[in-house]
C-alpha positions in Angstrom: 0.0 0.0 0.0 1.5 3.3 -1.1 0.9 6.6 0.6 2.3 10.2 0.2 4.8 11.4 2.7 4.7 14.9 1.1 1.1 15.6 2.3 -0.6 15.7 -1.0 -3.7 13.9 0.3 -7.1 14.8 1.6 -7.4 13.9 5.3 -8.2 10.2 5.9 -11.9 9.5 6.5 -13.7 6.7 8.3 -14.8 3.5 6.5 -16.8 4.2 3.4 -18.2 2.5 0.3 -17.4 3.0 -3.4 -20.7 2.2 -4.9 -21.8 1.3 -8.4 -18.3 0.9 -9.8 -17.6 -1.3 -12.8 -14.7 -3.7 -12.5 -13.5 -5.9 -15.4 -14.4 -9.6 -14.8 -10.9 -10.7 -15.8 -9.6 -9.0 -12.6 -12.1 -10.5 -10.2 -12.2 -13.6 -8.0 -14.3 -16.5 -9.3 -17.2 -15.9 -6.9 -17.8 -12.4 -8.5 -17.0 -13.3 -12.1 -20.4 -13.9 -13.4 -21.7 -13.5 -17.0 -21.4 -9.7 -17.0 -17.9 -8.9 -18.5 -17.7 -5.7 -16.4 -20.1 -6.2 -13.4 -21.4 -3.4 -11.2 -19.9 -3.7 -7.7 -19.8 -2.0 -4.3 -16.4 -1.9 -2.5 -16.0 -1.2 1.2 -12.8 0.7 2.1 -11.4 0.5 5.6 -7.9 1.2 7.0 -6.5 1.6 3.6 -7.8 -1.8 2.4 -10.7 -3.0 0.2 -12.3 -5.1 2.9 -15.5 -6.1 1.0 -16.3 -6.7 -2.7 -20.0 -7.2 -3.3 -22.4 -7.2 -6.3 -24.2 -3.9 -6.3 -27.3 -3.9 -4.2 -26.2 -6.7 -1.9 -24.5 -4.6 0.7 -26.8 -3.4 3.6 -27.6 0.2 4.4 -26.6 1.8 1.2 -29.9 3.6 0.7 -28.7 6.2 3.3 -25.5 7.2 1.7 -22.9 8.9 4.1 -21.2 11.9 2.7 -17.9 10.2 2.5 -19.1 7.5 0.2 -18.2 7.6 -3.5 -20.9 6.9 -6.1 -19.2 5.8 -9.3 -22.4 5.9 -11.3 -21.2 3.0 -13.4 -17.7 4.3 -13.9 -14.8 1.9 -14.2 -12.4 1.0 -11.4 -8.9 -0.3 -12.0 -6.0 -1.1 -9.6 -3.1 1.3 -9.6 -1.0 0.4 -12.6 2.5 -1.0 -13.1 4.7 0.1 -16.0 7.0 -2.8 -16.7 9.4 -1.2 -19.2 10.7 2.4 -19.1 13.9 4.2 -19.7 14.0 7.0 -17.1 17.7 7.8 -17.6 17.0 8.8 -21.2 13.7 10.6 -20.6 13.3 14.3 -21.6 16.4 14.6 -23.7 14.8 15.1 -27.2 15.1 18.9 -27.3 18.7 18.6 -26.3 19.6 15.7 -28.7 16.8 15.0 -31.2 16.7 12.0 -33.5 16.1 13.8 -36.7 15.8 10.8 -39.0 13.6 8.9 -36.6 15.4 5.6 -37.0 16.7 3.2 -34.5 20.3 3.9 -35.5 19.6 7.6 -35.3 18.3 7.2 -31.7 21.4 5.3 -30.6 23.6 8.0 -32.1 21.6 10.8 -30.5 21.8 9.2 -27.1 25.6 8.9 -27.4 25.9 12.5 -28.4 23.9 13.5 -25.3 25.7 11.2 -22.8 28.3 13.8 -21.7 25.5 15.8 -20.3 24.5 13.0 -17.9 25.8 14.4 -14.7 24.4 13.4 -11.3 22.1 16.5 -11.2 21.0 16.1 -14.8 20.0 12.4 -14.3 18.4 13.1 -10.9 16.3 16.0 -12.2 15.0 14.3 -15.3 14.3 11.0 -13.6 12.7 12.7 -10.6 10.4 14.7 -13.0 9.5 11.5 -14.8 8.5 9.8 -11.5 6.5 12.9 -10.5 4.5 12.7 -13.8 4.0 8.9 -13.4 2.8 9.4 -9.8 0.4 12.2 -10.9 -1.1 9.8 -13.4 -1.7 7.2 -10.8 1.2 4.7 -11.3 2.0 2.3 -8.5 5.3 0.8 -9.9 7.8 1.2 -12.6 10.7 -0.9 -13.9 13.4 1.2 -15.6 16.2 0.0 -17.8 19.4 1.9 -17.1 22.3 2.3 -19.4 25.3 0.7 -17.6 28.5 1.1 -19.7 31.5 0.6 -17.4 32.3 4.3 -17.2 28.7 5.2 -16.3 27.4 2.3 -14.2 28.2 3.6 -10.8 26.7 7.1 -11.3 23.5 5.7 -12.9 22.9 3.2 -10.2 23.7 5.8 -7.5 21.1 8.2 -8.8 18.5 5.4 -9.1 19.1 4.3 -5.5 18.7 7.9 -4.3 15.4 8.2 -6.2 14.2 4.8 -5.0 14.7 5.9 -1.4 13.1 9.3 -2.1 10.0 7.7 -3.6 9.9 4.6 -1.4 6.5 5.3 0.2 4.9 6.3 -3.1 6.2 4.2 -5.9 7.8 0.7 -6.3 10.9 1.2 -8.4 13.0 -1.6 -10.1 16.3 -1.2 -12.0 17.4 -3.4 -15.0 20.9 -3.1 -16.4 21.1 -2.2 -20.1 24.3 -3.3 -21.8 25.3 -5.4 -24.8 25.6 -9.0 -23.6 29.3 -9.3 -24.4 30.0 -6.9 -21.5 29.2 -9.8 -19.1 32.4 -11.5 -20.2 34.4 -8.6 -18.7 35.4 -7.8 -15.1 33.1 -4.7 -15.4 30.2 -7.0 -16.4 30.8 -9.3 -13.4 31.0 -6.2 -11.1 27.6 -5.0 -12.6 26.0 -8.4 -11.8 27.4 -8.3 -8.3 26.1 -4.8 -7.8 22.6 -5.6 -9.0 22.5 -8.5 -6.6 23.4 -6.2 -3.8 20.6 -3.7 -4.6 17.8 -6.1 -5.6 18.2 -5.2 -9.3 17.5 -7.2 -12.5 20.1 -8.5 -14.8 19.4 -7.4 -18.4 20.8 -6.3 -21.8 20.2 -6.2 -25.4 20.3 -9.6 -27.2 21.6 -8.4 -30.6 22.1 -10.9 -33.4 25.6 -12.2 -33.0 27.5 -15.4 -33.9 28.3 -15.9 -30.2 24.7 -15.1 -28.9 24.2 -18.5 -27.4 27.5 -18.3 -25.5 26.5 -14.7 -24.4 23.2 -16.0 -23.1 24.8 -18.9 -21.3 27.1 -16.4 -19.6 24.1 -14.2 -18.6 22.0 -17.1 -17.3 24.9 -18.5 -15.3 25.6 -15.0 -13.7 21.9 -14.8 -12.9 21.6 -18.2 -11.4 24.7 -17.8 -9.3 23.3 -14.6 -7.8 19.6 -15.4 -7.8 18.9 -12.5 -10.2 15.8 -12.2 -12.4 16.3 -11.5 -16.1 14.9 -8.9 -18.5 16.0 -8.7 -22.1 15.6 -6.4 -25.1 14.9 -8.9 -27.9 14.3 -8.6 -31.6 13.7 -4.9 -31.9 14.0 -5.0 -35.6 12.2 -5.9 -38.8 14.9 -8.3 -39.9 13.3 -11.8 -40.1 16.7 -13.4 -39.5 16.8 -12.1 -35.9 15.9 -14.8 -33.5 16.9 -13.6 -30.0 13.6 -14.6 -28.3 13.9 -18.1 -29.5 17.4 -18.4 -28.3 16.6 -16.8 -24.9 13.9 -19.3 -24.4 16.2 -22.1 -25.4 18.9 -20.9 -23.0 16.3 -20.8 -20.1 15.4 -24.4 -20.8 19.0 -25.4 -21.2 19.9 -23.9 -17.8 16.8 -25.0 -16.0 16.1 -21.4 -15.2 12.8 -21.2 -13.3 12.6 -17.5 -12.2 10.4 -15.1 -14.3 11.9 -13.8 -17.4 10.8 -10.7 -19.3 11.5 -9.9 -22.9 10.7 -6.6 -24.4 9.8 -5.7 -28.0 10.0 -9.1 -29.9 8.9 -7.1 -33.0 10.3 -9.5 -35.5 7.7 -12.2 -34.9 5.4 -10.1 -37.0 7.5 -10.5 -40.1 8.7 -14.1 -39.8 7.1 -17.1 -41.4 4.6 -19.4 -39.6 7.0 -22.2 -39.0 9.6 -20.0 -37.4 7.0 -18.2 -35.2 5.5 -21.6 -34.1 8.9 -23.0 -33.2 9.8 -19.9 -31.2 6.4 -19.8 -29.4 6.7 -23.5 -28.6 9.9 -22.7 -26.7 8.5 -19.6 -25.0 5.5 -21.5 -23.9 7.7 -23.9 -22.0 9.3 -21.1 -20.0 8.1 -18.6 -17.4 8.5 -15.8 -19.8 6.5 -12.6 -20.3 6.6 -10.6 -23.5 6.3 -6.8 -23.1 4.8 -5.1 -26.2 5.8 -1.5 -26.6 3.6 -0.3 -29.4 4.2 3.5 -29.3 8.0 3.3 -29.5 7.9 0.5 -32.0 5.4 2.4 -34.2 7.8 5.4 -34.1 11.0 3.6 -35.0 10.2 0.5 -36.9 10.1 0.5 -40.8 10.9 4.2 -40.9 12.5 5.2 -44.1 12.7 8.7 -45.5 10.2 9.3 -48.3 8.5 5.9 -47.8 5.3 5.0 -45.9 5.8 2.3 -43.4 4.4 -1.2 -44.3 4.0 -2.6 -40.8 3.2 -1.3 -37.3 6.3 -2.6 -35.6 4.4 -4.5 -32.9 4.8 -8.1 -31.8 2.2 -10.9 -32.2 0.1 -10.0 -29.2 -2.9 -12.0 -30.1 -0.9 -15.1 -31.0 1.1 -14.9 -27.8 -2.0 -14.6 -25.7 -3.7 -17.5 -27.5 -0.7 -19.7 -26.4 -1.2 -18.6 -22.8 2.0 -16.6 -22.9 1.7 -13.5 -20.7 1.8 -10.2 -22.5 2.2 -6.8 -20.9 2.0 -3.3 -22.5 4.4 -0.7 -21.3 5.3 2.9 -22.2 9.1 2.4 -23.0 10.8 5.7 -23.9 9.4 9.2 -23.2 10.4 12.5 -24.9 13.8 11.1 -26.0 15.5 10.0 -29.2 13.7 6.6 -29.2 10.2 8.2 -28.8 9.6 11.9 -29.0 6.4 12.0 -27.2 4.6 10.9 -24.0 4.3 12.0 -20.4 4.6 8.8 -18.3 0.9 8.0 -18.4 0.2 4.3 -18.9 -3.4 5.0 -19.4 -2.6 7.2 -22.5 -0.2 4.5 -23.7 -2.9 1.9 -23.3 -5.4 3.9 -25.2 -3.3 4.0 -28.3 -1.6 0.6 -27.9 -5.0 -1.2 -27.6 -5.9 0.3 -30.9 -2.6 -0.3 -32.6 -2.7 -4.0 -31.6 -6.4 -4.4 -32.2 -7.0 -5.4 -28.6 -9.5 -2.5 -28.3 -12.5 -4.7 -28.8 -11.4 -7.3 -26.3 -11.0 -5.9 -22.8 -10.6 -9.3 -21.3 -7.4 -9.6 -23.3 -6.2 -6.0 -23.1 -6.9 -5.0 -19.5 -4.5 -7.6 -18.0 -1.6 -6.2 -20.1 -1.4 -3.1 -17.8 -2.8 -4.7 -14.5 -2.4 -8.4 -13.5 0.5 -9.2 -15.9 3.0 -6.5 -15.0 1.9 -6.4 -11.3 3.1 -10.1 -11.0 6.7 -8.9 -11.8 6.6 -5.7 -9.8 4.9 -7.1 -6.7 1.9 -4.7 -6.8 -1.8 -5.4 -6.6 -3.1 -6.1 -10.2 -6.3 -7.9 -9.4 -9.3 -7.4 -7.0 -9.8 -9.3 -3.8 -10.9 -8.7 -0.2 -8.0 -7.4 1.8 -6.2 -5.8 -1.2 -4.6 -2.4 -0.8 -7.0 0.4 -1.7 -4.7 1.8 -4.4 -7.2 2.4 -7.1 -8.0 4.5 -10.2 -11.6 5.6 -10.6 -12.8 6.7 -14.0 -15.9 8.5 -15.3 -15.8 6.1 -18.3 -18.7 3.6 -18.1 -17.4 1.3 -20.9 -14.1 0.1 -22.4 -14.8 2.2 -25.5 -15.1 5.3 -23.3 -12.0 4.4 -21.5 -10.1 4.4 -24.7 -12.0 7.3 -26.5 -11.8 10.0 -23.8 -8.7 11.5 -22.2 -9.4 10.3 -18.7 -7.7 13.4 -17.3 -10.5 13.6 -14.7 -9.6 10.2 -13.1 -9.6 10.0 -9.4 -6.6 8.4 -7.7 -6.9 6.6 -4.4 -3.8 5.5 -2.4 -4.5 3.6 0.7 -8.2 4.5 0.2 -7.4 8.2 0.4 -8.3 10.4 -2.5 -5.2 12.3 -3.8 -5.1 16.0 -4.4 -3.5 15.8 -7.9 -0.9 18.5 -8.8 0.5 18.3 -12.3 4.3 18.9 -12.1 5.5 22.1 -13.7 7.2 21.6 -17.1 10.8 20.3 -16.6 12.2 23.3 -18.5 11.0 25.7 -15.8 13.4 24.3 -13.2 15.9 22.3 -15.1 16.7 23.5 -18.7 17.3 20.6 -21.0 
């Protein structure tokens, strides 16, 4: 349960009910999951918890509504969200180092041009602003990939730990190392794995196509198993059908008997590979505890971009096919206002609104809603489903249908943390207190 040590809450009130709220059936326990895909419920809030979940009209004494009760009038309720894939260290650098050709290679070059600016104060201010925006929008948790080249690792992790401490009562934060996998053969790579084990981080990296990719993966899995580290990879962020990192990651997990949860982000190439290749890869993935994170906005921005030519594909992975196999899929925001994605403001609801349309999940809320709730929360340790005794960290919407949730901005959402309605204050633009 997350609160707010900075006093941005309305004073706590006695036990109360949230009445006539709609909760997606896919997030409910079996006894409440009837035929209605989004049933109307009453939730009793007490001491920061949801202590009762009842079909509307069953709870006693709701005819005389106390002033503190909330009447949702059929509006949707979701748990506070978890963003499983972000890049906070790169955020809000576009104006300083734009990616003028909009390509993946252009993004990498723009980041490298900007890296000399990444001082302690610069990183702290940009990352803290990003967290403030995410908190304003109602996030409960974020996992961020952090660039960790040897000369930069100590500073980046130092800033992350300071921010993790600063936000500890408000946001769950996790760090993943982002390096090329060959770095793990070096003393600096071993030191990075050791440091991540000390701070509870996640071992990660970019699984680029390489003749020695299997050996690189063996090294990463061994480092992770020796230190009891979880794994999170960037895989197949390309339109080259020869790229097969996801397949080889899954094969390595089986080869090593690795049983901890694995996350693989992007996996774009599945959409341009032939059926036999895709089926072979998904057979392996299905045998692992592996979650695929789709990042539709960043992929739409970068993939298949060529000057003077209209893109022929959307850049997203095979979300429907993965889900049909029972492979967990999350949707996350990825980059924000940086060379990899020029837009965004750390609002996973806004990301979801576009992503569900891009992936054609918009008509299937039972498939799309778990991508920002129950699936990412499993990895970040937050509440992603509804049950009696859950933390009352909730998002209340005026939208009364999934279509409305997607169609309208949802800027009027109400955020509850520990059952207390938040006084929401939009952070001032970063440029006002930290010129970028």
